[in-house]
N, CA and C atoms of all chains as a GROMACS GRO file, in nm:
protein
  594
    1MET      N    1   0.082  -0.122   0.000
    1MET     CA    2   0.000   0.000   0.000
    1MET      C    3   0.085   0.126   0.000
    2ASN      N    4   0.213   0.110   0.036
    2ASN     CA    5   0.299   0.226   0.050
    2ASN      C    6   0.311   0.308  -0.078
    3ASN      N    7   0.321   0.235  -0.189
    3ASN     CA    8   0.341   0.306  -0.316
    3ASN      C    9   0.215   0.311  -0.401
    4ASP      N   10   0.105   0.290  -0.340
    4ASP     CA   11  -0.022   0.287  -0.413
    4ASP      C   12  -0.047   0.419  -0.487
    5LEU      N   13  -0.028   0.528  -0.419
    5LEU     CA   14  -0.052   0.661  -0.479
    5LEU      C   15   0.042   0.685  -0.597
    6GLU      N   16   0.167   0.645  -0.579
    6GLU     CA   17   0.267   0.662  -0.684
    6GLU      C   18   0.229   0.580  -0.808
    7LYS      N   19   0.185   0.457  -0.782
    7LYS     CA   20   0.144   0.370  -0.893
    7LYS      C   21   0.026   0.429  -0.969
    8ARG      N   22  -0.069   0.480  -0.892
    8ARG     CA   23  -0.190   0.538  -0.955
    8ARG      C   24  -0.153   0.662  -1.036
    9LEU      N   25  -0.068   0.746  -0.978
    9LEU     CA   26  -0.027   0.868  -1.049
    9LEU      C   27   0.051   0.833  -1.176
   10THR      N   28   0.142   0.736  -1.163
   10THR     CA   29   0.223   0.695  -1.280
   10THR      C   30   0.132   0.642  -1.392
   11ALA      N   31   0.038   0.557  -1.354
   11ALA     CA   32  -0.054   0.499  -1.454
   11ALA      C   33  -0.138   0.609  -1.518
   12TYR      N   34  -0.183   0.702  -1.435
   12TYR     CA   35  -0.267   0.812  -1.485
   12TYR      C   36  -0.188   0.901  -1.582
   13LEU      N   37  -0.064   0.931  -1.544
   13LEU     CA   38   0.018   1.016  -1.633
   13LEU      C   39   0.051   0.945  -1.764
   14LYS      N   40   0.081   0.814  -1.754
   14LYS     CA   41   0.109   0.735  -1.875
   14LYS      C   42  -0.008   0.744  -1.972
   15LYS      N   43  -0.126   0.718  -1.917
   15LYS     CA   44  -0.248   0.719  -1.998
   15LYS      C   45  -0.270   0.858  -2.061
   16THR      N   46  -0.251   0.961  -1.978
   16THR     CA   47  -0.273   1.099  -2.025
   16THR      C   48  -0.174   1.137  -2.136
   17LEU      N   49  -0.045   1.107  -2.113
   17LEU     CA   50   0.057   1.146  -2.211
   17LEU      C   51   0.040   1.068  -2.342
   18ARG      N   52   0.010   0.937  -2.328
   18ARG     CA   53  -0.011   0.855  -2.448
   18ARG      C   54  -0.129   0.911  -2.529
   19GLY      N   55  -0.236   0.945  -2.458
   19GLY     CA   56  -0.356   0.999  -2.523
   19GLY      C   57  -0.326   1.133  -2.590
   20TYR      N   58  -0.251   1.217  -2.521
   20TYR     CA   59  -0.218   1.350  -2.575
   20TYR      C   60  -0.138   1.336  -2.705
   21LYS      N   61  -0.037   1.246  -2.698
   21LYS     CA   62   0.049   1.225  -2.815
   21LYS      C   63  -0.033   1.170  -2.933
   22HIS      N   64  -0.119   1.075  -2.902
   22HIS     CA   65  -0.203   1.014  -3.006
   22HIS      C   66  -0.293   1.118  -3.072
   23ARG      N   67  -0.356   1.201  -2.990
   23ARG     CA   68  -0.446   1.304  -3.045
   23ARG      C   69  -0.369   1.404  -3.130
   24LYS      N   70  -0.250   1.439  -3.082
   24LYS     CA   71  -0.167   1.536  -3.156
   24LYS      C   72  -0.128   1.479  -3.292
   25GLN      N   73  -0.089   1.351  -3.292
   25GLN     CA   74  -0.048   1.288  -3.419
   25GLN      C   75  -0.166   1.279  -3.516
   26GLU      N   76  -0.283   1.247  -3.461
   26GLU     CA   77  -0.403   1.238  -3.545
   26GLU      C   78  -0.435   1.375  -3.606
   27LYS      N   79  -0.420   1.478  -3.523
   27LYS     CA   80  -0.448   1.614  -3.568
   27LYS      C   81  -0.350   1.654  -3.679
   28GLU      N   82  -0.222   1.622  -3.656
   28GLU     CA   83  -0.120   1.657  -3.756
   28GLU      C   84  -0.143   1.583  -3.887
   29GLN      N   85  -0.185   1.457  -3.874
   29GLN     CA   86  -0.212   1.378  -3.995
   29GLN      C   87  -0.330   1.439  -4.073
   30ALA      N   88  -0.432   1.481  -3.998
   30ALA     CA   89  -0.549   1.542  -4.062
   30ALA      C   90  -0.510   1.670  -4.134
   31VAL      N   91  -0.423   1.750  -4.069
   31VAL     CA   92  -0.378   1.875  -4.131
   31VAL      C   93  -0.299   1.844  -4.258
   32GLN      N   94  -0.212   1.741  -4.251
   32GLN     CA   95  -0.132   1.703  -4.367
   32GLN      C   96  -0.221   1.658  -4.482
   33GLU      N   97  -0.324   1.578  -4.448
   33GLU     CA   98  -0.416   1.530  -4.551
   33GLU      C   99  -0.490   1.648  -4.616
   34GLU      N  100  -0.528   1.743  -4.533
   34GLU     CA  101  -0.598   1.860  -4.584
   34GLU      C  102  -0.506   1.941  -4.677
   35LEU      N  103  -0.378   1.951  -4.634
   35LEU     CA  104  -0.279   2.022  -4.716
   35LEU      C  105  -0.262   1.953  -4.851
   36ASN      N  106  -0.251   1.819  -4.847
   36ASN     CA  107  -0.236   1.742  -4.971
   36ASN      C  108  -0.354   1.765  -5.064
   37GLU      N  109  -0.473   1.771  -5.002
   37GLU     CA  110  -0.594   1.792  -5.082
   37GLU      C  111  -0.591   1.930  -5.147
   38ILE      N  112  -0.547   2.030  -5.070
   38ILE     CA  113  -0.539   2.166  -5.124
   38ILE      C  114  -0.439   2.172  -5.239
   39ILE      N  115  -0.324   2.104  -5.220
   39ILE     CA  116  -0.221   2.102  -5.326
   39ILE      C  117  -0.277   2.035  -5.451
   40GLU      N  118  -0.349   1.925  -5.430
   40GLU     CA  119  -0.409   1.852  -5.542
   40GLU      C  120  -0.509   1.941  -5.617
   41GLN      N  121  -0.590   2.013  -5.539
   41GLN     CA  122  -0.689   2.103  -5.601
   41GLN      C  123  -0.620   2.214  -5.678
   42LYS      N  124  -0.508   2.262  -5.621
   42LYS     CA  125  -0.434   2.371  -5.686
   42LYS      C  126  -0.377   2.323  -5.820
   43VAL      N  127  -0.322   2.201  -5.820
   43VAL     CA  128  -0.266   2.144  -5.942
   43VAL      C  129  -0.376   2.128  -6.047
   44SER      N  130  -0.493   2.077  -6.004
   44SER     CA  131  -0.605   2.059  -6.097
   44SER      C  132  -0.648   2.193  -6.155
   45LEU      N  133  -0.654   2.294  -6.067
   45LEU     CA  134  -0.696   2.427  -6.111
   45LEU      C  135  -0.596   2.485  -6.211
   46GLN      N  136  -0.467   2.463  -6.183
   46GLN     CA  137  -0.363   2.513  -6.275
   46GLN      C  138  -0.378   2.449  -6.412
   47LYS      N  139  -0.399   2.316  -6.412
   47LYS     CA  140  -0.416   2.244  -6.539
   47LYS      C  141  -0.538   2.298  -6.614
   48TYR      N  142  -0.647   2.321  -6.537
   48TYR     CA  143  -0.769   2.371  -6.598
   48TYR      C  144  -0.745   2.509  -6.659
   49LEU      N  145  -0.673   2.595  -6.584
   49LEU     CA  146  -0.647   2.731  -6.632
   49LEU      C  147  -0.558   2.730  -6.758
   50GLU      N  148  -0.459   2.639  -6.757
   50GLU     CA  149  -0.372   2.628  -6.874
   50GLU      C  150  -0.450   2.586  -6.998
   51LYS      N  151  -0.542   2.490  -6.976
   51LYS     CA  152  -0.624   2.442  -7.086
   51LYS      C  153  -0.715   2.555  -7.136
   52ALA      N  154  -0.775   2.627  -7.040
   52ALA     CA  155  -0.864   2.737  -7.076
   52ALA      C  156  -0.788   2.846  -7.153
   53LYS      N  157  -0.662   2.869  -7.111
   53LYS     CA  158  -0.579   2.970  -7.177
   53LYS      C  159  -0.553   2.930  -7.322
   54ASP      N  160  -0.520   2.800  -7.340
   54ASP     CA  161  -0.499   2.748  -7.476
   54ASP      C  162  -0.622   2.770  -7.562
   55GLU      N  163  -0.738   2.739  -7.503
   55GLU     CA  164  -0.862   2.752  -7.580
   55GLU      C  165  -0.891   2.898  -7.614
   56LEU      N  166  -0.859   2.987  -7.521
   56LEU     CA  167  -0.881   3.130  -7.548
   56LEU      C  168  -0.789   3.179  -7.659
   57GLU      N  169  -0.666   3.129  -7.658
   57GLU     CA  170  -0.571   3.168  -7.763
   57GLU      C  171  -0.621   3.122  -7.899
   58ILE      N  172  -0.679   3.002  -7.899
   58ILE     CA  173  -0.731   2.948  -8.023
   58ILE      C  174  -0.844   3.035  -8.076
   59LEU      N  175  -0.923   3.093  -7.983
   59LEU     CA  176  -1.037   3.174  -8.025
   59LEU      C  177  -0.997   3.314  -8.076
   60ASP      N  178  -0.871   3.352  -8.051
   60ASP     CA  179  -0.824   3.483  -8.093
   60ASP      C  180  -0.784   3.477  -8.242
   61ILE      N  181  -0.886   3.477  -8.326
   61ILE     CA  182  -0.862   3.456  -8.469
   61ILE      C  183  -0.827   3.587  -8.541
   62SER      N  184  -0.732   3.578  -8.633
   62SER     CA  185  -0.701   3.692  -8.718
   62SER      C  186  -0.646   3.638  -8.850
   63SER      N  187  -0.629   3.728  -8.948
   63SER     CA  188  -0.580   3.681  -9.078
   63SER      C  189  -0.438   3.629  -9.069
   64ASP      N  190  -0.365   3.673  -8.963
   64ASP     CA  191  -0.228   3.622  -8.946
   64ASP      C  192  -0.229   3.481  -8.887
   65CYS      N  193  -0.333   3.449  -8.813
   65CYS     CA  194  -0.341   3.317  -8.748
   65CYS      C  195  -0.478   3.254  -8.772
   66PRO      N  196  -0.514   3.225  -8.895
   66PRO     CA  197  -0.647   3.168  -8.920
   66PRO      C  198  -0.665   3.029  -8.860
   67GLU      N  199  -0.552   2.964  -8.827
   67GLU     CA  200  -0.563   2.830  -8.768
   67GLU      C  201  -0.642   2.833  -8.636
   68LYS      N  202  -0.647   2.951  -8.575
   68LYS     CA  203  -0.717   2.962  -8.447
   68LYS      C  204  -0.869   2.946  -8.463
   69ALA      N  205  -0.914   2.946  -8.586
   69ALA     CA  206  -1.056   2.925  -8.610
   69ALA      C  207  -1.095   2.779  -8.588
   70PHE      N  208  -0.993   2.692  -8.590
   70PHE     CA  209  -1.022   2.550  -8.572
   70PHE      C  210  -1.025   2.512  -8.425
   71THR      N  211  -1.131   2.445  -8.387
   71THR     CA  212  -1.136   2.393  -8.249
   71THR      C  213  -1.074   2.253  -8.246
   72ASN      N  214  -1.068   2.192  -8.363
   72ASN     CA  215  -1.005   2.060  -8.372
   72ASN      C  216  -0.853   2.078  -8.372
   73ARG      N  217  -0.786   2.012  -8.278
   73ARG     CA  218  -0.642   2.029  -8.260
   73ARG      C  219  -0.562   1.990  -8.384
   74GLU      N  220  -0.604   1.883  -8.454
   74GLU     CA  221  -0.531   1.836  -8.573
   74GLU      C  222  -0.536   1.941  -8.684
   75TYR      N  223  -0.654   1.998  -8.706
   75TYR     CA  224  -0.670   2.099  -8.810
   75TYR      C  225  -0.591   2.224  -8.774
   76TYR      N  226  -0.596   2.255  -8.646
   76TYR     CA  227  -0.524   2.373  -8.596
   76TYR      C  228  -0.374   2.361  -8.624
   77GLU      N  229  -0.317   2.246  -8.588
   77GLU     CA  230  -0.173   2.224  -8.608
   77GLU      C  231  -0.138   2.223  -8.756
   78ALA      N  232  -0.224   2.160  -8.836
   78ALA     CA  233  -0.198   2.151  -8.980
   78ALA      C  234  -0.199   2.289  -9.046
   79MET      N  235  -0.293   2.374  -9.004
   79MET     CA  236  -0.302   2.508  -9.062
   79MET      C  237  -0.189   2.598  -9.010
   80LYS      N  238  -0.150   2.574  -8.886
   80LYS     CA  239  -0.044   2.655  -8.825
   80LYS      C  240   0.086   2.645  -8.904
   81LYS      N  241   0.110   2.526  -8.963
   81LYS     CA  242   0.235   2.503  -9.036
   81LYS      C  243   0.235   2.563  -9.177
   82VAL      N  244   0.118   2.604  -9.223
   82VAL     CA  245   0.110   2.661  -9.358
   82VAL      C  246   0.179   2.798  -9.360
   83ASP      N  247   0.245   2.827  -9.471
   83ASP     CA  248   0.316   2.955  -9.489
   83ASP      C  249   0.224   3.074  -9.456
   84LYS      N  250   0.279   3.172  -9.386
   84LYS     CA  251   0.201   3.284  -9.334
   84LYS      C  252   0.127   3.360  -9.446
   85ARG      N  253   0.199   3.383  -9.555
   85ARG     CA  254   0.141   3.459  -9.667
   85ARG      C  255   0.028   3.380  -9.733
   86GLN      N  256   0.050   3.251  -9.744
   86GLN     CA  257  -0.052   3.165  -9.806
   86GLN      C  258  -0.180   3.163  -9.723
   87LYS      N  259  -0.164   3.146  -9.595
   87LYS     CA  260  -0.286   3.137  -9.512
   87LYS      C  261  -0.355   3.272  -9.497
   88LYS      N  262  -0.277   3.378  -9.508
   88LYS     CA  263  -0.339   3.511  -9.500
   88LYS      C  264  -0.427   3.534  -9.624
   89ALA      N  265  -0.374   3.492  -9.740
   89ALA     CA  266  -0.451   3.506  -9.863
   89ALA      C  267  -0.580   3.425  -9.853
   90LEU      N  268  -0.566   3.304  -9.802
   90LEU     CA  269  -0.683   3.216  -9.787
   90LEU      C  270  -0.787   3.279  -9.694
   91TYR      N  271  -0.740   3.332  -9.586
   91TYR     CA  272  -0.829   3.390  -9.484
   91TYR      C  273  -0.905   3.511  -9.542
   92LEU      N  274  -0.830   3.599  -9.608
   92LEU     CA  275  -0.892   3.721  -9.661
   92LEU      C  276  -0.995   3.688  -9.770
   93LEU      N  277  -0.965   3.584  -9.848
   93LEU     CA  278  -1.058   3.544  -9.954
   93LEU      C  279  -1.182   3.474  -9.898
   94VAL      N  280  -1.160   3.380  -9.808
   94VAL     CA  281  -1.270   3.296  -9.759
   94VAL      C  282  -1.347   3.359  -9.643
   95VAL      N  283  -1.276   3.404  -9.544
   95VAL     CA  284  -1.344   3.455  -9.423
   95VAL      C  285  -1.390   3.600  -9.443
   96ASP      N  286  -1.297   3.685  -9.490
   96ASP     CA  287  -1.333   3.826  -9.508
   96ASP      C  288  -1.407   3.851  -9.641
   97GLU      N  289  -1.410   3.745  -9.724
   97GLU     CA  290  -1.482   3.749  -9.853
   97GLU      C  291  -1.437   3.865  -9.942
   98LEU      N  292  -1.306   3.891  -9.944
   98LEU     CA  293  -1.253   3.995 -10.032
   98LEU      C  294  -1.229   3.934 -10.170
   99THR      N  295  -1.218   4.019 -10.269
   99THR     CA  296  -1.188   3.968 -10.404
   99THR      C  297  -1.037   3.948 -10.413
  100ALA      N  298  -0.997   3.872 -10.517
  100ALA     CA  299  -0.853   3.845 -10.536
  100ALA      C  300  -0.777   3.976 -10.556
  101GLU      N  301  -0.842   4.070 -10.623
  101GLU     CA  302  -0.780   4.201 -10.648
  101GLU      C  303  -0.756   4.276 -10.516
  102GLN      N  304  -0.859   4.274 -10.431
  102GLN     CA  305  -0.847   4.344 -10.300
  102GLN      C  306  -0.738   4.279 -10.214
  103VAL      N  307  -0.736   4.148 -10.217
  103VAL     CA  308  -0.633   4.077 -10.137
  103VAL      C  309  -0.494   4.108 -10.194
  104GLY      N  310  -0.489   4.113 -10.329
  104GLY     CA  311  -0.362   4.144 -10.396
  104GLY      C  312  -0.306   4.278 -10.351
  105LYS      N  313  -0.397   4.374 -10.335
  105LYS     CA  314  -0.353   4.508 -10.291
  105LYS      C  315  -0.296   4.501 -10.148
  106ILE      N  316  -0.363   4.425 -10.067
  106ILE     CA  317  -0.318   4.412  -9.927
  106ILE      C  318  -0.182   4.343  -9.921
  107LEU      N  319  -0.167   4.237 -10.001
  107LEU     CA  320  -0.044   4.158  -9.995
  107LEU      C  321   0.066   4.212 -10.088
  108GLY      N  322   0.027   4.309 -10.171
  108GLY     CA  323   0.125   4.368 -10.264
  108GLY      C  324   0.162   4.272 -10.375
  109THR      N  325   0.059   4.205 -10.430
  109THR     CA  326   0.085   4.112 -10.540
  109THR      C  327  -0.036   4.111 -10.635
  110SER      N  328  -0.025   4.034 -10.741
  110SER     CA  329  -0.132   4.033 -10.840
  110SER      C  330  -0.247   3.942 -10.797
  111ALA      N  331  -0.363   3.959 -10.862
  111ALA     CA  332  -0.482   3.877 -10.831
  111ALA      C  333  -0.456   3.731 -10.862
  112SER      N  334  -0.386   3.705 -10.974
  112SER     CA  335  -0.360   3.564 -11.011
  112SER      C  336  -0.267   3.497 -10.909
  113ASN      N  337  -0.174   3.577 -10.860
  113ASN     CA  338  -0.084   3.522 -10.758
  113ASN      C  339  -0.160   3.492 -10.628
  114VAL      N  340  -0.259   3.575 -10.596
  114VAL     CA  341  -0.341   3.554 -10.476
  114VAL      C  342  -0.412   3.419 -10.487
  115LYS      N  343  -0.465   3.390 -10.604
  115LYS     CA  344  -0.536   3.262 -10.625
  115LYS      C  345  -0.440   3.145 -10.608
  116LYS      N  346  -0.316   3.163 -10.658
  116LYS     CA  347  -0.216   3.057 -10.644
  116LYS      C  348  -0.182   3.035 -10.495
  117LEU      N  349  -0.171   3.149 -10.424
  117LEU     CA  350  -0.141   3.140 -10.280
  117LEU      C  351  -0.252   3.063 -10.207
  118LYS      N  352  -0.374   3.091 -10.246
  118LYS     CA  353  -0.489   3.023 -10.183
  118LYS      C  354  -0.483   2.873 -10.210
  119GLU      N  355  -0.457   2.837 -10.335
  119GLU     CA  356  -0.450   2.695 -10.371
  119GLU      C  357  -0.336   2.625 -10.295
  120LYS      N  358  -0.224   2.696 -10.287
  120LYS     CA  359  -0.109   2.638 -10.215
  120LYS      C  360  -0.142   2.619 -10.066
  121ALA      N  361  -0.213   2.718 -10.012
  121ALA     CA  362  -0.251   2.710  -9.870
  121ALA      C  363  -0.336   2.585  -9.846
  122ILE      N  364  -0.433   2.564  -9.932
  122ILE     CA  365  -0.521   2.447  -9.917
  122ILE      C  366  -0.441   2.317  -9.935
  123LYS      N  367  -0.355   2.318 -10.039
  123LYS     CA  368  -0.275   2.199 -10.068
  123LYS      C  369  -0.184   2.164  -9.948
  124ASN      N  370  -0.117   2.267  -9.896
  124ASN     CA  371  -0.025   2.242  -9.783
  124ASN      C  372  -0.100   2.202  -9.655
  125PHE      N  373  -0.216   2.263  -9.638
  125PHE     CA  374  -0.299   2.227  -9.522
  125PHE      C  375  -0.333   2.077  -9.526
  126LYS      N  376  -0.376   2.032  -9.644
  126LYS     CA  377  -0.411   1.890  -9.659
  126LYS      C  378  -0.288   1.801  -9.640
  127LYS      N  379  -0.175   1.849  -9.696
  127LYS     CA  380  -0.050   1.773  -9.683
  127LYS      C  381  -0.010   1.758  -9.536
  128ASN      N  382  -0.020   1.868  -9.464
  128ASN     CA  383   0.015   1.864  -9.320
  128ASN      C  384  -0.078   1.773  -9.242
  129LEU      N  385  -0.203   1.776  -9.282
  129LEU     CA  386  -0.302   1.691  -9.215
  129LEU      C  387  -0.270   1.544  -9.237
  130ARG      N  388  -0.233   1.512  -9.363
  130ARG     CA  389  -0.199   1.372  -9.395
  130ARG      C  390  -0.074   1.330  -9.318
  131ALA      N  391   0.023   1.423  -9.312
  131ALA     CA  392   0.149   1.392  -9.242
  131ALA      C  393   0.123   1.365  -9.093
  132ARG      N  394   0.032   1.442  -9.037
  132ARG     CA  395  -0.002   1.422  -8.895
  132ARG      C  396  -0.067   1.287  -8.872
  133ASN      N  397  -0.146   1.247  -8.972
  133ASN     CA  398  -0.216   1.118  -8.958
  133ASN      C  399  -0.130   1.001  -9.004
  134GLY      N  400  -0.005   1.033  -9.050
  134GLY     CA  401   0.088   0.929  -9.091
  134GLY      C  402   0.053   0.864  -9.222
  135LYS      N  403  -0.019   0.936  -9.310
  135LYS     CA  404  -0.055   0.882  -9.443
  135LYS      C  405   0.034   0.942  -9.552
  136MET      N  406   0.976   0.724  -0.290
  136MET     CA  407   0.892   0.828  -0.232
  136MET      C  408   0.768   0.765  -0.167
  137GLU      N  409   0.747   0.795  -0.042
  137GLU     CA  410   0.634   0.736   0.030
  137GLU      C  411   0.504   0.808  -0.006
  138ASN      N  412   0.396   0.737   0.022
  138ASN     CA  413   0.262   0.791  -0.009
  138ASN      C  414   0.239   0.930   0.048
  139GLU      N  415   0.272   0.943   0.174
  139GLU     CA  416   0.244   1.070   0.242
  139GLU      C  417   0.324   1.185   0.183
  140GLU      N  418   0.450   1.156   0.159
  140GLU     CA  419   0.538   1.259   0.102
  140GLU      C  420   0.488   1.299  -0.039
  141LEU      N  421   0.453   1.198  -0.116
  141LEU     CA  422   0.404   1.224  -0.251
  141LEU      C  423   0.274   1.304  -0.248
  142GLU      N  424   0.190   1.268  -0.157
  142GLU     CA  425   0.062   1.338  -0.145
  142GLU      C  426   0.083   1.487  -0.119
  143VAL      N  427   0.178   1.516  -0.031
  143VAL     CA  428   0.208   1.656   0.001
  143VAL      C  429   0.259   1.729  -0.125
  144ILE      N  430   0.347   1.661  -0.194
  144ILE     CA  431   0.404   1.724  -0.316
  144ILE      C  432   0.294   1.748  -0.420
  145ILE      N  433   0.207   1.650  -0.434
  145ILE     CA  434   0.096   1.667  -0.532
  145ILE      C  435   0.007   1.785  -0.492
  146LEU      N  436  -0.024   1.789  -0.365
  146LEU     CA  437  -0.111   1.899  -0.318
  146LEU      C  438  -0.043   2.034  -0.339
  147ASP      N  439   0.087   2.038  -0.312
  147ASP     CA  440   0.162   2.164  -0.335
  147ASP      C  441   0.163   2.200  -0.484
  148ALA      N  442   0.179   2.097  -0.568
  148ALA     CA  443   0.179   2.121  -0.714
  148ALA      C  444   0.043   2.173  -0.758
  149LYS      N  445  -0.062   2.114  -0.703
  149LYS     CA  446  -0.198   2.160  -0.736
  149LYS      C  447  -0.215   2.307  -0.694
  150ASP      N  448  -0.136   2.345  -0.592
  150ASP     CA  449  -0.141   2.481  -0.539
  150ASP      C  450  -0.041   2.573  -0.613
  151ASN      N  451   0.009   2.522  -0.726
  151ASN     CA  452   0.102   2.598  -0.812
  151ASN      C  453   0.237   2.629  -0.749
  152GLN      N  454   0.280   2.546  -0.656
  152GLN     CA  455   0.412   2.571  -0.596
  152GLN      C  456   0.520   2.517  -0.688
  153THR      N  457   0.604   2.607  -0.733
  153THR     CA  458   0.705   2.574  -0.835
  153THR      C  459   0.795   2.456  -0.797
  154GLU      N  460   0.839   2.456  -0.674
  154GLU     CA  461   0.932   2.350  -0.631
  154GLU      C  462   0.868   2.212  -0.642
  155ALA      N  463   0.742   2.205  -0.602
  155ALA     CA  464   0.669   2.077  -0.608
  155ALA      C  465   0.649   2.033  -0.753
  156ILE      N  466   0.614   2.129  -0.837
  156ILE     CA  467   0.594   2.098  -0.980
  156ILE      C  468   0.725   2.048  -1.041
  157GLU      N  469   0.834   2.116  -1.007
  157GLU     CA  470   0.965   2.076  -1.061
  157GLU      C  471   1.006   1.937  -1.013
  158ARG      N  472   0.975   1.907  -0.889
  158ARG     CA  473   1.008   1.773  -0.835
  158ARG      C  474   0.932   1.664  -0.910
  159LEU      N  475   0.805   1.691  -0.935
  159LEU     CA  476   0.724   1.590  -1.006
  159LEU      C  477   0.768   1.578  -1.153
  160LEU      N  478   0.800   1.691  -1.213
  160LEU     CA  479   0.848   1.686  -1.353
  160LEU      C  480   0.978   1.608  -1.360
  161ASP      N  481   1.062   1.628  -1.258
  161ASP     CA  482   1.189   1.557  -1.253
  161ASP      C  483   1.166   1.406  -1.234
  162LYS      N  484   1.069   1.375  -1.151
  162LYS     CA  485   1.036   1.234  -1.124
  162LYS      C  486   0.988   1.164  -1.252
  163TYR      N  487   0.911   1.238  -1.333
  163TYR     CA  488   0.853   1.176  -1.452
  163TYR      C  489   0.923   1.216  -1.582
  164LYS      N  490   1.044   1.271  -1.569
  164LYS     CA  491   1.113   1.321  -1.689
  164LYS      C  492   1.144   1.209  -1.790
  165SER      N  493   1.176   1.090  -1.738
  165SER     CA  494   1.209   0.981  -1.833
  165SER      C  495   1.085   0.936  -1.909
  166MET      N  496   0.969   0.940  -1.843
  166MET     CA  497   0.844   0.903  -1.911
  166MET      C  498   0.811   1.007  -2.018
  167ILE      N  499   0.826   1.134  -1.982
  167ILE     CA  500   0.799   1.243  -2.077
  167ILE      C  501   0.894   1.231  -2.197
  168HIS      N  502   1.019   1.203  -2.165
  168HIS     CA  503   1.121   1.190  -2.270
  168HIS      C  504   1.084   1.075  -2.366
  169THR      N  505   1.039   0.964  -2.310
  169THR     CA  506   1.003   0.847  -2.392
  169THR      C  507   0.890   0.881  -2.489
  170TYR      N  508   0.790   0.954  -2.441
  170TYR     CA  509   0.675   0.987  -2.527
  170TYR      C  510   0.704   1.104  -2.623
  171SER      N  511   0.823   1.161  -2.612
  171SER     CA  512   0.856   1.276  -2.698
  171SER      C  513   0.918   1.234  -2.831
  172PHE      N  514   0.926   1.103  -2.854
  172PHE     CA  515   0.983   1.055  -2.980
  172PHE      C  516   0.873   1.023  -3.080
  173VAL      N  517   0.896   1.066  -3.204
  173VAL     CA  518   0.805   1.031  -3.315
  173VAL      C  519   0.893   0.976  -3.426
  174ASN      N  520   0.866   0.855  -3.467
  174ASN     CA  521   0.946   0.785  -3.569
  174ASN      C  522   1.096   0.788  -3.535
  175GLY      N  523   1.126   0.764  -3.411
  175GLY     CA  524   1.265   0.756  -3.367
  175GLY      C  525   1.334   0.891  -3.351
  176GLU      N  526   1.257   0.996  -3.366
  176GLU     CA  527   1.318   1.131  -3.358
  176GLU      C  528   1.260   1.209  -3.240
  177LEU      N  529   1.349   1.269  -3.162
  177LEU     CA  530   1.303   1.346  -3.046
  177LEU      C  531   1.242   1.479  -3.094
  178LYS      N  532   1.117   1.502  -3.052
  178LYS     CA  533   1.049   1.627  -3.091
  178LYS      C  534   1.045   1.719  -2.968
  179GLU      N  535   1.126   1.824  -2.976
  179GLU     CA  536   1.137   1.916  -2.862
  179GLU      C  537   1.004   1.986  -2.832
  180GLU      N  538   0.933   2.020  -2.940
  180GLU     CA  539   0.805   2.090  -2.922
  180GLU      C  540   0.706   2.000  -2.848
  181LEU      N  541   0.702   1.874  -2.891
  181LEU     CA  542   0.613   1.776  -2.828
  181LEU      C  543   0.654   1.756  -2.681
  182LYS      N  544   0.784   1.751  -2.656
  182LYS     CA  545   0.834   1.732  -2.520
  182LYS      C  546   0.784   1.845  -2.428
  183HIS      N  547   0.794   1.965  -2.479
  183HIS     CA  548   0.749   2.081  -2.403
  183HIS      C  549   0.599   2.073  -2.374
  184GLU      N  550   0.524   2.032  -2.476
  184GLU     CA  551   0.378   2.020  -2.460
  184GLU      C  552   0.345   1.910  -2.358
  185LEU      N  553   0.422   1.800  -2.363
  185LEU     CA  554   0.398   1.690  -2.270
  185LEU      C  555   0.430   1.731  -2.125
  186GLU      N  556   0.529   1.817  -2.110
  186GLU     CA  557   0.561   1.868  -1.977
  186GLU      C  558   0.442   1.949  -1.922
  187GLU      N  559   0.388   2.031  -2.010
  187GLU     CA  560   0.272   2.113  -1.970
  187GLU      C  561   0.152   2.025  -1.940
  188GLU      N  562   0.135   1.922  -2.024
  188GLU     CA  563   0.023   1.830  -2.004
  188GLU      C  564   0.038   1.752  -1.874
  189THR      N  565   0.163   1.722  -1.839
  189THR     CA  566   0.190   1.651  -1.712
  189THR      C  567   0.147   1.738  -1.593
  190ILE      N  568   0.183   1.864  -1.600
  190ILE     CA  569   0.145   1.956  -1.492
  190ILE      C  570  -0.007   1.966  -1.480
  191ASN      N  571  -0.073   1.979  -1.597
  191ASN     CA  572  -0.220   1.987  -1.595
  191ASN      C  573  -0.283   1.859  -1.542
  192ALA      N  574  -0.223   1.745  -1.583
  192ALA     CA  575  -0.276   1.615  -1.539
  192ALA      C  576  -0.261   1.600  -1.387
  193ILE      N  577  -0.149   1.644  -1.334
  193ILE     CA  578  -0.127   1.636  -1.188
  193ILE      C  579  -0.233   1.721  -1.116
  194LYS      N  580  -0.263   1.836  -1.174
  194LYS     CA  581  -0.362   1.923  -1.111
  194LYS      C  582  -0.502   1.861  -1.116
  195ARG      N  583  -0.524   1.778  -1.220
  195ARG     CA  584  -0.656   1.712  -1.233
  195ARG      C  585  -0.663   1.584  -1.149
  196PHE      N  586  -0.546   1.530  -1.118
  196PHE     CA  587  -0.538   1.400  -1.050
  196PHE      C  588  -0.606   1.404  -0.914
  197GLN      N  589  -0.692   1.300  -0.893
  197GLN     CA  590  -0.763   1.297  -0.764
  197GLN      C  591  -0.694   1.201  -0.667
  198ILE      N  592  -0.653   1.255  -0.556
  198ILE     CA  593  -0.582   1.175  -0.454
  198ILE      C  594  -0.681   1.094  -0.376
   0.00000   0.00000   0.00000
């Protein structure tokens, strides 16, 4: 009986300290899991924003970059590789509906040359598309 | 340490007497030290918290 109080206190402190440590570790683990989740969400958001940025760039269409009119990635890449002058002629003729003469004035060339540029643009676009598809 | 002596020290610690608190912390320092390890590494912050928790536990302890 002499050491009864000491035994009780020791057992009580052991239980208390073990419990405290356990709760602290559980809390830290929960915080870590929450942090991981936040990081994961941040990565997903970044990917989403990058994709959205790409799509917005594609929508920024002009005669210098008519490929941006394509939402299909294959068509976009195929048109992107076409010579700048050729695709500009194509764009002004087809999208802006200008005459070959009007386009010629813009590009500083003849109407017949504008038509050739348009044909070359179409030909190269198809060629690039076939190359992408491995045909 | 006999029951009576320990009882006095506990009561003094409950009464916030520094010397009594220090004696009890010294008595249980090896236990506190043991619980201060996480994955084989001594965590000083945890050790400090366990010391505080020991003091609080002693104050809650019913004789």
